[in-house]
MDAnalysis code that builds the backbone (N, CA, C; Angstrom):
import MDAnalysis as mda
import numpy as np

u = mda.Universe.empty(474, n_residues=158, atom_resindex=np.repeat(np.arange(158), 3), trajectory=True)
u.add_TopologyAttr("name", ["N", "CA", "C"] * 158)
u.add_TopologyAttr("resid", np.arange(1, 159))
u.add_TopologyAttr("resname", ["UNK", "UNK", "UNK", "UNK", "UNK", "UNK", "UNK", "UNK", "UNK", "UNK", "UNK", "UNK", "UNK", "UNK", "UNK", "UNK", "UNK", "UNK", "UNK", "UNK", "UNK", "UNK", "UNK", "UNK", "UNK", "UNK", "UNK", "UNK", "UNK", "UNK", "UNK", "UNK", "UNK", "UNK", "UNK", "UNK", "UNK", "UNK", "UNK", "UNK", "UNK", "UNK", "UNK", "UNK", "UNK", "UNK", "UNK", "UNK", "UNK", "UNK", "UNK", "UNK", "UNK", "UNK", "UNK", "UNK", "UNK", "UNK", "UNK", "UNK", "UNK", "UNK", "UNK", "UNK", "UNK", "UNK", "UNK", "UNK", "UNK", "UNK", "UNK", "UNK", "UNK", "UNK", "UNK", "UNK", "UNK", "UNK", "UNK", "UNK", "UNK", "UNK", "UNK", "UNK", "UNK", "UNK", "UNK", "UNK", "UNK", "UNK", "UNK", "UNK", "UNK", "UNK", "UNK", "UNK", "UNK", "UNK", "UNK", "UNK", "UNK", "UNK", "UNK", "UNK", "UNK", "UNK", "UNK", "UNK", "UNK", "UNK", "UNK", "UNK", "UNK", "UNK", "UNK", "UNK", "UNK", "UNK", "UNK", "UNK", "UNK", "UNK", "UNK", "UNK", "UNK", "UNK", "UNK", "UNK", "UNK", "UNK", "UNK", "UNK", "UNK", "UNK", "UNK", "UNK", "UNK", "UNK", "UNK", "UNK", "UNK", "UNK", "UNK", "UNK", "UNK", "UNK", "UNK", "UNK", "UNK", "UNK", "UNK", "UNK", "UNK", "UNK", "UNK", "UNK", "UNK", "UNK"])
u.atoms.positions = np.array([
    [101.567, 100.767, 93.096],
    [101.368, 102.895, 93.383],
    [101.190, 103.697, 92.698],
    [102.407, 102.802, 92.387],
    [102.791, 104.621, 91.197],
    [102.028, 104.365, 89.539],
    [101.766, 102.942, 89.712],
    [100.853, 103.496, 88.588],
    [98.677, 103.990, 88.728],
    [98.980, 103.927, 90.138],
    [97.988, 104.270, 90.851],
    [97.725, 106.187, 90.870],
    [98.933, 106.189, 90.591],
    [99.655, 107.669, 90.572],
    [99.369, 108.159, 89.470],
    [99.568, 107.302, 89.040],
    [99.816, 107.871, 87.314],
    [98.292, 108.192, 86.906],
    [97.767, 107.153, 87.158],
    [96.270, 106.783, 86.108],
    [95.149, 108.739, 86.484],
    [95.460, 109.114, 88.250],
    [94.636, 110.192, 88.305],
    [95.376, 110.924, 88.810],
    [96.747, 110.931, 88.047],
    [97.399, 112.142, 87.239],
    [96.931, 112.766, 86.716],
    [97.098, 111.933, 85.439],
    [96.108, 111.675, 83.823],
    [94.410, 112.319, 83.557],
    [93.270, 112.066, 84.592],
    [92.388, 112.166, 84.077],
    [92.511, 113.768, 85.914],
    [93.653, 114.283, 86.535],
    [92.565, 115.634, 86.648],
    [93.297, 116.960, 86.314],
    [93.783, 116.695, 85.324],
    [92.680, 118.036, 84.151],
    [91.555, 117.864, 83.753],
    [90.819, 116.757, 83.819],
    [89.254, 116.992, 83.050],
    [88.664, 117.931, 84.430],
    [89.536, 117.694, 85.665],
    [88.783, 118.277, 86.627],
    [89.098, 120.147, 86.548],
    [90.016, 120.380, 85.809],
    [90.303, 121.430, 86.658],
    [89.818, 122.093, 84.979],
    [89.589, 123.405, 85.587],
    [88.485, 124.357, 84.651],
    [89.266, 126.042, 84.953],
    [88.524, 126.819, 83.626],
    [88.990, 128.115, 83.314],
    [88.011, 128.799, 84.361],
    [87.887, 130.142, 84.448],
    [87.457, 130.629, 84.743],
    [85.956, 130.896, 84.289],
    [84.462, 131.232, 85.125],
    [83.562, 130.986, 85.041],
    [81.917, 129.921, 84.380],
    [82.936, 128.972, 84.876],
    [82.770, 127.288, 84.678],
    [82.496, 126.621, 86.670],
    [81.338, 126.157, 86.332],
    [80.614, 125.663, 88.057],
    [82.195, 124.466, 88.226],
    [82.937, 124.491, 89.488],
    [83.657, 123.750, 89.894],
    [83.563, 121.896, 90.894],
    [83.132, 121.226, 89.720],
    [83.465, 119.393, 90.144],
    [84.127, 120.097, 91.826],
    [82.568, 119.262, 92.748],
    [83.652, 118.729, 94.225],
    [84.083, 117.464, 94.263],
    [85.121, 117.811, 94.227],
    [86.048, 116.520, 94.852],
    [86.905, 116.519, 96.422],
    [86.753, 115.197, 96.021],
    [86.696, 114.341, 97.627],
    [88.261, 113.643, 97.897],
    [88.925, 114.120, 98.599],
    [89.919, 113.097, 98.782],
    [90.678, 112.531, 99.652],
    [90.835, 111.468, 99.949],
    [91.304, 111.157, 101.741],
    [91.836, 109.964, 101.334],
    [92.512, 110.041, 102.591],
    [93.225, 108.613, 102.513],
    [93.007, 107.762, 103.607],
    [93.059, 106.456, 104.410],
    [92.050, 105.798, 105.305],
    [93.336, 103.748, 104.922],
    [93.452, 103.480, 106.548],
    [93.293, 102.426, 106.743],
    [92.708, 101.495, 106.813],
    [92.871, 100.609, 105.947],
    [92.507, 99.051, 105.225],
    [92.780, 97.668, 106.054],
    [91.654, 98.499, 107.315],
    [91.426, 97.116, 108.124],
    [91.142, 95.575, 108.200],
    [92.042, 94.858, 109.325],
    [91.693, 93.663, 108.877],
    [91.004, 92.765, 110.536],
    [89.699, 93.729, 110.239],
    [88.987, 93.591, 112.703],
    [87.949, 93.583, 112.446],
    [87.669, 92.540, 112.991],
    [86.438, 92.622, 113.566],
    [84.877, 94.033, 113.983],
    [83.876, 94.462, 112.847],
    [83.439, 95.379, 112.856],
    [83.295, 95.638, 114.269],
    [83.800, 96.668, 114.326],
    [83.154, 98.256, 115.700],
    [84.306, 97.552, 117.373],
    [85.040, 96.803, 116.791],
    [85.908, 95.930, 118.660],
    [86.793, 96.722, 117.884],
    [87.355, 98.016, 117.538],
    [88.649, 98.699, 116.951],
    [88.147, 99.936, 116.769],
    [88.959, 100.779, 117.659],
    [88.939, 102.075, 116.558],
    [89.570, 101.704, 115.477],
    [91.101, 102.176, 116.083],
    [92.334, 102.193, 115.328],
    [92.825, 100.210, 115.484],
    [93.687, 100.253, 113.853],
    [94.130, 99.089, 113.199],
    [94.945, 98.863, 113.621],
    [96.764, 98.235, 114.171],
    [97.489, 98.158, 113.531],
    [98.190, 96.918, 112.636],
    [99.426, 96.860, 111.752],
    [99.597, 97.689, 111.378],
    [98.714, 98.477, 109.910],
    [99.184, 99.758, 109.921],
    [98.611, 100.652, 108.570],
    [98.391, 99.748, 107.562],
    [97.625, 100.020, 106.830],
    [97.515, 98.883, 106.148],
    [96.678, 100.583, 104.647],
    [97.511, 101.080, 104.221],
    [96.764, 102.288, 103.111],
    [96.658, 102.602, 102.305],
    [95.742, 103.597, 101.835],
    [94.492, 103.570, 101.325],
    [94.574, 104.967, 100.754],
    [93.891, 105.157, 98.879],
    [93.846, 106.116, 98.976],
    [92.554, 106.365, 97.795],
    [91.739, 107.529, 98.578],
    [90.471, 107.442, 98.081],
    [90.180, 108.896, 96.749],
    [89.804, 108.943, 95.671],
    [89.578, 110.358, 95.542],
    [88.006, 110.152, 94.878],
    [86.864, 110.966, 95.091],
    [86.132, 110.951, 94.153],
    [85.439, 112.082, 94.243],
    [83.631, 112.271, 93.641],
    [82.913, 113.744, 93.408],
    [81.834, 112.843, 94.080],
    [80.602, 114.042, 93.110],
    [79.150, 114.011, 93.159],
    [78.208, 115.067, 92.755],
    [76.906, 113.899, 92.697],
    [76.756, 114.750, 91.784],
    [75.542, 114.952, 92.700],
    [74.804, 116.436, 92.892],
    [72.963, 116.548, 93.479],
    [72.340, 116.269, 92.090],
    [71.054, 115.218, 93.360],
    [70.124, 114.316, 91.308],
    [68.800, 115.943, 91.501],
    [68.631, 115.459, 93.397],
    [67.284, 117.094, 94.110],
    [67.892, 117.514, 94.927],
    [67.735, 118.955, 94.657],
    [68.110, 119.601, 96.057],
    [67.163, 121.336, 97.000],
    [67.223, 121.267, 98.079],
    [66.139, 121.743, 98.594],
    [66.722, 122.631, 99.570],
    [66.513, 123.462, 99.699],
    [67.552, 124.526, 100.841],
    [67.191, 123.651, 102.692],
    [67.099, 123.028, 103.332],
    [67.179, 121.592, 104.184],
    [66.957, 119.815, 103.181],
    [67.098, 120.214, 102.465],
    [67.712, 118.050, 102.235],
    [68.628, 118.538, 100.749],
    [69.104, 116.737, 100.666],
    [69.197, 116.699, 98.953],
    [69.297, 115.613, 98.772],
    [69.879, 114.683, 97.752],
    [69.184, 113.760, 97.516],
    [70.760, 113.260, 96.526],
    [71.403, 112.727, 96.216],
    [72.760, 112.986, 95.302],
    [73.858, 111.638, 95.843],
    [74.397, 111.428, 94.570],
    [75.083, 110.640, 94.126],
    [76.724, 110.395, 94.264],
    [77.241, 109.735, 94.884],
    [78.841, 109.685, 95.006],
    [80.060, 108.551, 93.420],
    [80.693, 108.973, 92.673],
    [81.677, 108.344, 92.461],
    [83.224, 108.143, 92.828],
    [83.688, 107.106, 93.327],
    [84.635, 106.500, 93.525],
    [85.433, 106.506, 92.949],
    [86.542, 105.950, 93.182],
    [87.717, 105.188, 92.374],
    [88.576, 105.171, 93.989],
    [89.141, 103.849, 94.328],
    [90.557, 103.869, 95.465],
    [91.194, 103.172, 95.357],
    [92.451, 103.073, 95.882],
    [93.412, 102.337, 96.007],
    [93.871, 101.430, 97.482],
    [94.456, 100.613, 97.569],
    [94.351, 100.521, 99.056],
    [95.794, 99.120, 98.947],
    [96.468, 99.218, 99.703],
    [98.765, 98.232, 99.568],
    [97.198, 97.907, 102.038],
    [96.930, 96.057, 100.917],
    [97.450, 96.043, 102.467],
    [98.974, 94.784, 102.297],
    [100.037, 94.911, 103.123],
    [100.491, 94.063, 103.738],
    [100.768, 92.462, 103.359],
    [101.482, 91.705, 102.969],
    [101.374, 90.459, 103.229],
    [99.437, 89.622, 103.278],
    [98.929, 90.881, 102.273],
    [98.133, 90.028, 101.749],
    [97.346, 90.342, 100.515],
    [97.091, 91.771, 100.456],
    [96.279, 91.631, 98.589],
    [96.097, 93.657, 98.196],
    [96.808, 93.592, 97.679],
    [96.068, 95.480, 97.017],
    [95.091, 95.014, 96.177],
    [94.325, 96.175, 96.208],
    [92.606, 96.410, 95.298],
    [93.184, 97.187, 95.496],
    [91.988, 97.624, 93.903],
    [91.077, 99.104, 93.441],
    [89.494, 98.642, 93.190],
    [88.781, 100.073, 93.101],
    [87.673, 99.687, 93.768],
    [86.949, 100.643, 92.889],
    [85.726, 100.373, 92.540],
    [85.129, 101.814, 91.406],
    [83.781, 101.511, 92.050],
    [83.740, 102.703, 92.769],
    [81.884, 102.568, 92.287],
    [81.130, 103.734, 93.167],
    [79.680, 103.989, 93.524],
    [79.299, 104.184, 93.113],
    [78.317, 104.827, 94.402],
    [77.457, 106.020, 95.397],
    [76.559, 105.425, 96.905],
    [75.110, 106.590, 96.404],
    [74.708, 106.229, 96.761],
    [73.403, 107.216, 96.347],
    [72.688, 107.996, 97.922],
    [73.040, 108.633, 98.281],
    [72.861, 109.058, 99.509],
    [71.599, 110.150, 99.715],
    [71.567, 110.637, 101.010],
    [69.658, 111.301, 100.856],
    [70.251, 112.246, 102.467],
    [70.483, 113.475, 102.248],
    [70.491, 114.818, 103.064],
    [70.389, 115.169, 103.263],
    [69.666, 115.436, 104.866],
    [69.016, 116.652, 105.631],
    [69.620, 117.611, 106.530],
    [69.802, 119.091, 106.369],
    [70.207, 120.097, 107.427],
    [69.394, 120.248, 107.869],
    [69.485, 121.072, 108.816],
    [69.345, 121.701, 109.825],
    [69.413, 123.015, 109.851],
    [68.372, 124.108, 110.023],
    [68.681, 125.350, 109.793],
    [70.043, 126.490, 110.162],
    [70.274, 125.763, 111.527],
    [70.902, 126.175, 112.726],
    [72.664, 125.130, 112.196],
    [72.369, 125.288, 111.399],
    [74.324, 123.884, 110.434],
    [74.251, 122.546, 110.373],
    [73.619, 121.213, 111.311],
    [74.348, 120.382, 111.298],
    [73.195, 119.700, 110.004],
    [74.101, 118.135, 109.640],
    [73.896, 117.728, 108.267],
    [73.579, 116.557, 108.772],
    [72.320, 115.779, 108.176],
    [72.711, 114.099, 108.362],
    [72.416, 114.077, 107.349],
    [72.878, 112.254, 106.853],
    [73.153, 111.462, 105.503],
    [72.659, 110.273, 105.807],
    [72.802, 109.619, 104.032],
    [72.687, 107.900, 105.167],
    [72.824, 107.835, 103.142],
    [73.499, 107.282, 103.470],
    [74.463, 106.632, 102.254],
    [74.214, 105.127, 101.748],
    [74.133, 104.128, 99.924],
    [74.018, 103.553, 100.370],
    [74.283, 102.876, 99.088],
    [76.089, 102.165, 99.233],
    [76.750, 101.960, 98.007],
    [77.046, 100.614, 97.180],
    [77.116, 100.852, 95.854],
    [77.599, 99.066, 94.750],
    [78.872, 99.209, 94.387],
    [79.311, 98.735, 94.311],
    [80.409, 98.683, 93.626],
    [80.953, 97.627, 92.952],
    [82.513, 97.312, 92.993],
    [83.612, 96.358, 91.941],
    [85.006, 97.120, 92.892],
    [85.436, 95.522, 93.688],
    [86.818, 95.188, 94.414],
    [87.781, 94.142, 93.426],
    [88.015, 95.117, 93.070],
    [89.403, 93.733, 92.264],
    [91.156, 93.351, 93.178],
    [91.470, 91.832, 93.741],
    [92.123, 92.149, 94.581],
    [93.541, 91.719, 93.988],
    [94.752, 91.911, 94.675],
    [95.823, 90.583, 93.394],
    [96.579, 90.658, 94.762],
    [97.495, 89.745, 94.933],
    [97.867, 89.013, 95.997],
    [99.211, 89.277, 95.923],
    [99.842, 90.157, 97.301],
    [101.201, 90.045, 97.431],
    [102.457, 89.764, 97.553],
    [102.044, 88.472, 97.668],
    [103.139, 86.896, 96.957],
    [102.634, 85.666, 96.966],
    [103.793, 85.039, 97.012],
    [103.292, 83.850, 94.455],
    [101.808, 83.386, 95.466],
    [101.815, 83.013, 94.274],
    [100.700, 81.797, 94.912],
    [101.301, 80.672, 94.290],
    [101.370, 78.992, 94.703],
    [101.628, 78.123, 93.996],
    [100.140, 76.859, 93.812],
    [100.304, 76.492, 92.710],
    [98.940, 75.678, 93.335],
    [100.314, 74.027, 92.544],
    [99.088, 72.843, 93.371],
    [99.600, 71.615, 93.089],
    [99.153, 70.532, 92.328],
    [100.298, 70.553, 91.080],
    [100.508, 70.086, 89.590],
    [101.164, 68.518, 89.897],
    [100.526, 67.608, 89.721],
    [101.267, 66.534, 89.057],
    [102.394, 66.152, 90.408],
    [102.515, 66.034, 91.260],
    [103.657, 65.820, 92.293],
    [104.184, 67.423, 92.583],
    [103.965, 68.031, 91.718],
    [104.639, 69.451, 92.268],
    [104.428, 70.483, 92.193],
    [104.559, 71.597, 92.960],
    [103.878, 72.688, 92.712],
    [104.410, 73.538, 92.284],
    [103.675, 74.096, 91.257],
    [103.640, 75.445, 90.788],
    [103.344, 76.613, 90.544],
    [104.094, 77.611, 90.373],
    [103.643, 78.905, 90.117],
    [102.591, 79.456, 89.560],
    [100.930, 80.545, 89.835],
    [100.186, 80.353, 90.226],
    [100.543, 81.558, 89.646],
    [99.928, 82.369, 87.920],
    [99.441, 83.281, 87.555],
    [98.676, 83.856, 88.166],
    [98.634, 85.567, 88.706],
    [97.390, 85.924, 89.638],
    [96.561, 86.621, 88.460],
    [95.968, 87.042, 88.649],
    [94.568, 87.497, 87.672],
    [93.916, 88.064, 88.487],
    [94.050, 87.975, 89.792],
    [93.313, 88.262, 91.078],
    [91.868, 87.800, 90.714],
    [91.343, 89.111, 92.329],
    [89.813, 88.496, 92.773],
    [88.605, 89.056, 92.617],
    [87.901, 89.302, 91.917],
    [86.652, 89.934, 92.013],
    [85.396, 90.513, 92.831],
    [85.217, 91.300, 92.990],
    [84.305, 91.197, 94.469],
    [83.233, 91.721, 94.409],
    [81.481, 92.031, 94.938],
    [81.031, 92.755, 94.379],
    [81.323, 93.799, 96.414],
    [81.580, 94.969, 95.794],
    [81.841, 95.500, 96.965],
    [79.802, 96.978, 97.851],
    [79.472, 97.259, 98.384],
    [78.926, 97.071, 99.186],
    [79.244, 97.592, 100.301],
    [78.295, 98.755, 100.731],
    [78.278, 99.301, 101.658],
    [77.699, 100.695, 102.021],
    [77.027, 100.709, 103.112],
    [76.205, 101.930, 104.115],
    [76.868, 102.466, 105.179],
    [76.413, 104.263, 104.791],
    [77.650, 105.217, 105.692],
    [75.955, 105.493, 105.672],
    [76.345, 106.385, 107.760],
    [75.423, 107.225, 108.355],
    [76.768, 108.582, 108.838],
    [76.472, 110.141, 107.607],
    [77.718, 111.047, 107.927],
    [76.336, 112.012, 109.344],
    [77.467, 112.544, 109.990],
    [76.607, 113.966, 110.401],
    [77.901, 114.709, 110.392],
    [76.955, 115.430, 109.154],
    [78.678, 117.120, 109.505],
    [77.930, 118.462, 110.139],
    [77.930, 119.379, 109.771],
    [77.790, 120.629, 110.003],
    [78.418, 121.578, 108.555],
    [77.765, 123.062, 108.939],
    [77.318, 123.322, 107.879],
    [78.522, 125.471, 108.595],
    [79.122, 125.249, 108.075],
    [79.369, 126.934, 108.979],
    [78.841, 128.285, 108.517],
    [79.047, 128.463, 106.683],
    [77.981, 128.843, 106.409],
    [76.978, 128.457, 105.631],
    [75.753, 128.648, 105.686],
    [74.232, 127.854, 104.860],
    [74.787, 127.603, 103.572],
    [74.561, 126.564, 102.686],
    [75.081, 126.628, 101.264],
    [73.635, 127.177, 100.430],
    [74.013, 128.219, 99.900],
    [72.669, 128.723, 99.099],
    [72.007, 126.702, 97.693],
    [70.785, 127.553, 97.765],
    [70.236, 126.652, 97.177],
    [70.955, 126.545, 95.556],
    [71.490, 124.817, 95.704],
    [72.269, 124.699, 94.614],
    [71.571, 123.024, 93.676],
    [71.847, 123.780, 91.819],
    [70.810, 123.244, 91.387],
    [70.878, 121.825, 91.380],
])
C-alpha cells in the first residue's frame, strides 16, 4: 500500500496548476473489494479496502449531453487472497435534464494485475518448493449506469 501511495504522491504535482489554468477534474474513491455473487447483497464483510484515483476528458459536449472518457488507477487489498493494481479507461455518455438530473452509461476496458497475499508452493520431484509470485494478469471490463443531479447547471463545456 505504501508503494501505491508513493506513486500517487509522485504524480500529484502534475495535476496542480497556478492561477489562470483550467483545472483537470479529479476523482478519488474508496471502495470495498467484494467476493459475493452480484446483486445478492449490498455490503459484504469483512471489508477489503481499495483506493481509486481518476480523471475525465470531454470528447464532445452539448448543453444537454456529453460524451467523455475516463482514466483510472486503482489498488485493492483482499485479506487472505490477493492485492491488485488496475489501470483502465471508460467511454461514457451522459444525458442531462433541464431541472438537474443526469443519467449516464459507461463501458470500460483495462488491465488488472494481482499478487497473492500468502506464500505459494509448487510440487516438484517429490517435495514442495516455494513458488516465486510474479502475479496474474487479467483483462478488466466494466459496465456502469449512473444517476446524478447537477445542483447548478454547468456552463457549456469544451
